[in-house]
C-alpha positions as CSV (number, residue, x, y, z in Angstrom):
1,M,-173.9,129.6,10.0
2,V,-173.5,130.5,13.7
3,W,-170.5,128.8,15.2
4,N,-170.7,126.5,18.3
5,T,-168.0,124.4,19.9
6,N,-168.7,121.4,17.7
7,S,-168.8,123.1,14.4
8,L,-165.8,125.1,15.1
9,Q,-163.9,121.9,16.2
10,A,-165.0,120.2,12.9
11,L,-163.8,123.1,10.8
12,L,-160.3,123.3,12.5
13,E,-159.9,119.7,12.2
14,Q,-160.7,119.8,8.4
15,H,-158.1,122.4,7.9
16,G,-155.6,119.6,8.7
17,I,-152.4,121.6,9.6
18,W,-153.1,121.9,13.4
19,E,-153.5,119.5,16.2
20,V,-157.0,120.0,17.6
21,S,-158.5,118.9,21.0
22,L,-161.5,119.6,23.0
23,E,-161.7,119.8,26.9
24,S,-164.3,121.4,29.0
25,G,-166.0,123.2,26.2
26,C,-162.7,124.8,25.1
27,I,-160.8,124.0,21.8
28,T,-157.2,123.8,22.0
29,V,-155.3,124.1,18.6
30,T,-151.6,123.5,18.5
31,N,-149.4,124.6,15.6
32,D,-146.2,123.0,14.3
33,E,-144.1,125.0,16.8
34,G,-145.9,123.6,19.7
35,I,-147.9,126.9,20.4
36,D,-151.3,126.4,21.9
37,A,-154.3,128.6,21.1
38,F,-157.5,128.4,23.1
39,I,-160.8,129.0,21.2
40,Y,-164.1,129.6,22.9
41,A,-167.5,130.0,21.1
42,G,-169.3,132.4,23.6
43,D,-172.8,133.7,23.5
44,R,-171.7,136.9,21.5
45,Q,-168.4,136.1,19.9
46,L,-165.6,133.7,19.2
47,L,-162.5,134.5,21.2
48,V,-159.0,133.0,20.2
49,E,-156.4,133.4,22.8
50,V,-152.5,132.5,23.2
51,P,-150.9,132.9,26.5
52,L,-147.5,134.9,25.9
53,F,-145.8,134.9,29.2
54,P,-146.5,135.4,33.0
55,E,-146.3,139.0,34.3
56,A,-143.7,137.5,36.9
57,D,-141.2,137.2,34.0
58,V,-141.4,140.9,33.0
59,I,-138.5,143.1,34.3
60,D,-140.4,146.4,34.2
61,V,-144.2,145.9,34.0
62,A,-144.9,149.7,33.4
63,A,-142.3,149.8,30.6
64,L,-143.7,146.8,28.9
65,N,-147.2,148.0,29.1
66,D,-146.1,151.2,27.3
67,K,-144.2,149.3,24.7
68,I,-147.3,147.1,24.0
69,L,-149.5,150.2,23.7
70,E,-146.9,151.7,21.2
71,T,-146.4,148.6,19.1
72,H,-149.4,146.1,19.1
73,Y,-150.9,147.8,16.1
74,L,-148.0,146.2,14.1
75,A,-149.7,142.9,14.4
76,P,-152.8,142.8,12.4
77,L,-156.1,141.0,13.8
78,S,-154.6,140.7,17.3
79,C,-154.4,142.5,20.7
80,I,-153.0,141.9,24.1
81,Y,-154.4,142.0,27.5
82,K,-153.7,140.6,31.0
83,K,-155.6,137.6,32.6
84,S,-155.3,135.7,35.8
85,I,-154.6,132.1,35.2
86,G,-154.3,129.9,38.3
87,G,-153.9,133.0,40.4
88,Q,-150.9,134.2,38.2
89,S,-151.3,137.2,35.9
90,Y,-150.4,136.5,32.2
91,Y,-150.0,138.5,29.0
92,I,-152.5,137.1,26.4
93,A,-152.6,137.7,22.6
94,F,-156.1,137.3,21.3
95,G,-158.4,137.9,18.4
96,A,-162.2,138.2,18.6
97,L,-164.7,137.3,15.7
98,S,-168.3,137.4,15.1
99,L,-170.2,134.1,15.7
100,E,-171.3,134.4,12.0
101,S,-167.8,134.7,10.6
102,K,-167.3,132.8,7.5
103,D,-164.9,129.6,7.6
104,H,-162.0,131.2,5.8
105,V,-162.2,134.2,8.3
106,V,-161.9,131.9,11.3
107,I,-158.9,130.0,9.8
108,E,-157.4,133.3,8.9
109,E,-157.8,134.6,12.5
110,V,-156.2,131.4,14.0
111,S,-153.3,131.5,11.5
112,T,-152.7,135.2,11.9
113,L,-152.7,135.0,15.7
114,F,-150.1,132.2,15.6
115,E,-147.8,134.4,13.2
116,N,-148.3,137.5,15.5
117,V,-147.3,135.5,18.7
118,D,-144.0,135.0,17.1
119,E,-143.8,138.8,16.5
120,F,-144.9,139.6,19.9
121,L,-142.5,137.5,21.7
122,D,-139.6,138.8,19.4
123,L,-140.8,142.5,20.1
124,Y,-141.0,142.0,23.8
125,A,-138.1,139.7,24.5
126,D,-135.8,142.5,25.9
127,N,-138.5,143.1,28.5
128,L,-138.5,139.7,30.0
129,K,-136.2,138.3,32.7
130,K,-135.6,135.1,30.7
131,E,-136.2,134.1,27.0
132,V,-139.7,132.9,26.4
133,A,-139.9,129.6,24.2
C-alpha cells in the first residue's frame, strides 16, 4: 500500500489512542498529554513533525545547537531541525518514512516521536528561558 492522506487518517483513527483530525491536507494527531504531531503524506515520503519550542525561547542558540548535535542520537527514529512558522523560527522534532511503510511501522514512528519529544524537552530544558509545557 502507498499511503495518502485519507488512508493515513483511517489508520491513525483505527489505532484509537489518539485524537485525529484533518485540516488543509495535514493530519493532526494529539496524544493524551495534549502534544500535537502533524503528519504529511508527500510525493516521496511521510513526514511526522512536532514543534518543540521557538528559537526565541532559547538562551544561547549556538550552545543549544551544539547540544542537539551531541545528543539527538539518544532518541531513536527522530531528528531535530529548525523551521519558520508564522515568521518565527521553531525547533521541530521529526521522523520520515517511506510512503510504502507497513501499518505497524507508521504507528511505531508516531508513538516513538511522542516519547522522544518528552526526552528532547527534558534534555534541552536548561537551554530555555522558560519551561516548555
